[in-house]
N, C-alpha and C positions, 0 to 999 in steps of 0.2 A: 490491359491498361498498366502502364508503368507508374507506380505510385511512389510519391516522395513523402517521407514522414519527418515530423519534428517530435522528439521525445525530450521533455524537460525532466530534470532530476535523473538524467541518464546514467550518472555514475553510481547510483544507489543499487541496493539489493535487487529490487524489482525492475528498476529502470535499465540496468545493464543486461538483465535477462531478457527484457523486452526488445532491446536493440538487437541482440543476437538473434532472437526469434524472428524479427522482421526481416533481417538480412537473409536468414536461412529460408524464409518463405518467398524470397524473390523480389524484395523491395528494390526500386530503382535507385533510391538514395535515402539515407537516414541521417538527419541532423541530430546530433546528441549534445544537448545543452545542459551544463551544470556549472555551478560556481565552486563545487568540490568542498563546501563547508562541512558536509556530513559524510563524505566519502573521499578516499584518496584517488579515485579514478583508475585504480590499477586494473580492475576487471574490464573496464571499458577500453583502456589503452592496450589490453592484451588481445583485443579483436583486430585481426589483420584483414582488412577489406577496403578496397578503394572506394566503395560506395558509402563508407562511413565518414562523416565529417564531424569532428569533435569541436565544440565551441565552448570555451571557458568564459562564462558570462553570468552575472547576477540578474535575475528577472526584475529585481526592484529598480535597476538602473540600466536597462538594455540599450546597447548601441548597435550591435550586430543583428538583433532580432528582426527588425523590419525587413531587411533584405532576405533573411532566411524564410520568413513567413510568405513572402512573395513567390518563393520557390517550393512551397509546401502544400500538399493536398490534404493532410490530416495531422492534427496535433494530439499527441498523447501527453497530458499534463500530470506529471508525477512529482514535480518538485515540491518539497515541503520539509519542514522541521519534523522529523519522525518521532521525537521523544515525548510521548504523552505525559510521562511523569513530570518532566521539567516544566510543562505548560502551566502548572499551578503556581510556579514561582516566576518564570521568565515570560510573563504574559505579553509584554510588548514585543519580545522576540518572536513569539508565535503569531501575533497579529501581523508583524512585518513579513516573516518568512512564508506564512501560509496564505493569509487573506490578501494583504497588499500585493504580494508577488502575483497572485492570481488576477487581481484587478489590472495590474500593469500588462500582463499577458493578454487579457481580454481586450484592453484598450488598443494594444498594437494590432491584434487580430481585426478589430473593428476598422482601424485606420487603413490597413492594407487590404481589406476586403477578404480576409481569410474566412473560411466557411465553417469547418466542423472541428469539434473538440471532444475528446474522451478524457474524463477526469477521474482519478482514483481518490475516492472519498473513503470513509471509514465507518465501521459498525458503531463507533463511539458517538455518532450523531444521535442514536436512539436513546442513549443514556441507560439507566437501570430499568430492566424489564424482567418479567417473570416468564412469559411465553416467547414463542418464535416471532421475531419482528418481520413484518411485511413492509414493502416499499411505501405503501400509502398510510402507514401508521404514524401517529404523532411523534415528533422528535423532541427530546428534552435532554440535551447533552449535559453531563455533569463534570466535564473537563473543558478547559479552555481550548485544548487541541480539538476536541469534538465540536466545540462552538465555532471555531475557525473553519473547520471542514464544512459544517452546515452552512455557514455564511457564504463560503466559496460556491457551494452548490446553488444557493439562491442567486448569486451574481451571474453564474452561467445561465440559469433559467431565465433571468431578466434579459440578458444579452440576446438569447435566442428569441424570447418572446417579443423583444423590441425590434427584431429583424436585423440586429447588428451581426449575428452569426447565422449560419445555415441550420446546423443541428448541434445538439449537445447530448452526451450520454455520461451518466455518473455511475461508477461502480463502487458500491459500499462494501469494502473488503473486511473479512474476518481477520483474525491473526494469521498473517502469512509467514510461513516458515520454509527453510531450505538450507542446504549445506553452505551456501555462500553468504548467509546472513551474518550480521555482526552485532546484533542486539536482539532482545526478546528473551522470554523465559527459558526456552530450550537452549539457546546459545549460552545464556547466563549460567544455567545449571551445569552445563558441560565445563565451562571455564572455572566455575567455583570448585567443582570436584577435582579438576586437574590441579588446582592450587592446594586444596585440602581434601583428600579422599576420605577423611574420617568424619567430616561435619558438612552439612548442607544448610545454608541459611535460606529461609523462604520468607518472602515479603507477604504479609497477611497471614490468614489462618490455614491456608492450603485448600480451602473449600471453594475458592473461586472457580466457577464452571463456565467454560467458554468453548468457542468453535475455533479450530485450527485447520488451515488449508495449505497444502504444499504449493510452492511457487509454480510448478509446472501446470497445475490446474488453473492457477490464477492467470498465467500467460495465455492459456487456451481461451479463457473468458475475454481477455483484452483483445485478442485477435478476432474473435467472433464478433464482438460488439463493434470493433473498428471497421470490419468489413461490411457491417450492416448499416452503419450510420450515414455513409455518403449516399445511400439509396433512399433516404427519408428526409427530404428537405423540410426545415421548419419544425422539426420534432425534438422534444426534450424528453429523455427517458432516464429512469433510475433503476438499477439492478443490484440486488444483493448477491454477493459472491462469498460462499462459505461451504463448509462441509455439512453433511446431513446429521451429524451428531455433535456431542460435546465431550469434554474431558476436564477433570479437575486438575488443579495445580499439583496436588499431592500425587495424583496418578502420573503426571508428567515426571515428577521427581523420582518416583519409583521406577518408571520406565528408563530414565536416563541412568540412574544408579545401577540398575540391573544390567543394562547393556554395556556398562563400563566395568561390570564385575565387582561392584562395590556395595557396601551396606552401611552408609554413613548415619551418624546421629543427626536427627533433624532439629534445627533451631528455628522457631517461628518468631518473626518480628511483627506482631499483631498490634501495631500502634494505632491503626486507623479503623478499628472495629471490624476486622475481617478483610479490609481492603489492603492492597499492597502499598497504596499511596493515595493522596487526595485525587479524586477523579477516576480511580480504578473501579470499574463495574464488577460486581460480584457474580453476575450471570449474564450471558447473552448467547443467543442462537438466532441465526438468520434463516428465514424462509426463502428458498431459492427457486421456487417453482416458476417464477416469471422468466428467469434466465434459462432454466431447463426447457421451457417451451420453445426456445430458439434452437435447441439441439445440444446445449452444453450439459455435460455430466461429469462430475469430479471422479477421478480415478482413486482418490484417497479419502478416507474419513479422517477424523481428528487423530485417532490413535495411530493409524498407519502414516499419517503426515508427520507426526512427532517421531515415530520410529525411523522412518526413512531419513529424516533430517539428522537425527542422532548418528545414524550410520555414516551420512555424508560428512558431518562435522568431525567425527573420529577419524575418518579417512583423510581429512585435510592435512593433519599433522600429528 
């Protein structure tokens, strides 16, 4: 079957990686939609393939989207404002870019009779937890970003449950890292130490403990769920996507500094009682048994994901 895909947020870190992966896997056509508010699109435009159609458009006011959806078999919805930290201040921006944009996409899918959607959500929907979070655990987000992701999940579930869509799948992602990333703690530490090799500023107390996953393992999960969703009409599923272990921010700092051959003085900005910012969870780990039951298995744990990413970042320039 010759499959045609739409990827929203296609210019971003994960989105551009997914576009390339879909093309490499033999996609008949990939529509790559982005308004390029949070990426310059360079990675996307570097892909030379006649099957790739780049569409510069904002989901909040789509004009080209209906025609694209009529020629699409599966939607991967990745478009979002990715800055968790800013969501405590720019609340309306996050509502608009994350929840309202999702609503507009779903409405156009309903109107055009589009069927299936895969949505990248976030571990932030669970909020602060002590143990490993399972997909059916209660969600209590402590950031506006997490709240908008959870609300988007509920919208997708409603559109599937109402029969407006065929099937929906949600992937709740851990912290995704990789050499083409442009934000996040690993990237930030590398850039800070390049600017000042003698001192490293850490937001919080360094004890924040979380799960990190390399983008290649993430793309494996997206491909697997995407291939499965079209075979299960009327189904709504949620999957955790993360590594099997956790790592502290202090451990990441030591890893980055060590791989750069540095021994900086560490300066902690512990303004928010151990948190890096308002809405920053101090601990999370995802139970991924549900996704593993489909055959997915990450090649990297948190530490090797961080190490691999540092190597890639240092090789970039």
